[in-house]
C-alpha positions in Angstrom: 107.9 93.5 83.6 108.1 93.1 87.3 108.6 89.9 89.3 107.6 89.7 92.9 108.9 87.1 95.4 107.4 87.0 98.9 108.9 85.5 102.0 108.4 85.5 105.8 105.3 83.4 106.2 105.0 80.6 108.6 103.2 79.2 111.7 102.8 81.5 114.7 100.8 81.4 117.9 98.0 83.8 118.5 99.4 87.1 119.7 102.7 86.5 117.9 104.3 88.5 115.1 105.6 87.9 111.6 107.2 90.2 109.0 106.5 89.5 105.4 108.8 90.7 102.7 108.3 91.1 99.0 111.2 91.8 96.7 110.7 93.1 93.2 112.9 92.6 90.2 112.5 94.5 87.0 111.7 98.1 86.4 109.8 100.0 89.1 108.3 103.1 87.7 108.0 106.3 89.7 104.2 106.2 90.3 102.9 103.0 91.8 101.0 101.2 94.6 102.3 98.3 96.5 99.8 96.1 98.2 99.4 93.1 100.4 96.3 90.9 99.9 95.2 87.7 101.6 93.1 84.8 100.7 91.7 82.3 103.2 90.4 78.9 102.0 87.0 79.3 100.4 87.1 83.1 100.5 87.9 85.8 98.1 91.2 87.6 98.0 91.0 90.9 99.9 93.2 93.9 100.4 95.1 94.0 103.7 97.2 97.1 103.2 98.7 99.3 100.5 101.2 102.0 100.2 101.5 104.4 97.3 104.6 106.0 95.8 104.0 109.2 97.8 103.8 107.2 101.0 100.1 107.1 101.5 99.0 104.0 103.4 95.6 102.3 103.7 94.6 99.3 105.8 91.7 97.0 106.1 89.7 97.7 109.2 90.4 94.2 110.5 94.2 94.9 110.7 94.4 98.6 111.7 96.6 99.1 114.6 98.2 95.6 114.3 99.7 95.6 110.8 102.2 98.1 109.2 103.1 98.3 105.6 106.4 99.9 104.6 108.8 100.0 101.7 112.5 100.3 101.0 112.8 102.1 97.6 116.4 101.3 97.2 115.9 97.6 97.8 112.7 97.5 95.8 111.1 95.7 98.8 107.8 96.1 100.6 107.2 94.8 104.0 104.2 93.8 106.1 104.8 93.8 109.8 102.1 91.8 111.5 101.6 92.0 115.2 99.0 90.6 117.6 98.2 88.0 115.1 94.8 86.2 115.4 93.6 82.9 114.0 91.4 84.8 111.6 94.6 86.2 110.0 95.4 82.8 108.7 95.6 83.0 104.9 97.9 83.0 101.9 99.3 86.5 101.6 100.1 87.9 98.2 102.2 90.9 97.2 100.8 93.2 94.5 102.5 95.9 92.5 100.4 98.3 90.4 101.9 100.7 87.9 99.6 103.6 88.2 100.4 105.2 84.9 99.8 102.0 82.8 97.5 99.9 84.9 99.8 97.0 84.7 99.5 94.8 87.7 101.8 92.1 89.1 101.4 89.4 91.7 103.7 87.3 93.8 103.3 83.6 94.3 102.0 84.0 97.8 103.2 83.0 101.2 101.2 81.0 103.8 100.6 82.5 107.2 99.0 80.2 109.8 98.0 81.5 113.3 97.3 78.6 115.6 98.1 77.3 119.0 
């Protein structure tokens, strides 16, 4: 079992920055994918960024060049650095952990990000 706790959300003005953190407790296996997803009101949850156990990263087109995903293996933490935020980035952001070998998937409770002046 893996438990995920996100933090770092909040209210920020357009053009501002936030860093989201997701701390995992439990057993992290050697082959995995960490991901950040977001869900705006009335919309489906979509992938924002992901990073695999070998360091491969992938980003949604809408955030490329503005967001950066990274991880600290020792701290079992994944981060999402969000720069040049736009009102359309407003959503609840969810952390996701996928065990590649078993297909087990875990979600955090979500953290609200609001970009508004």
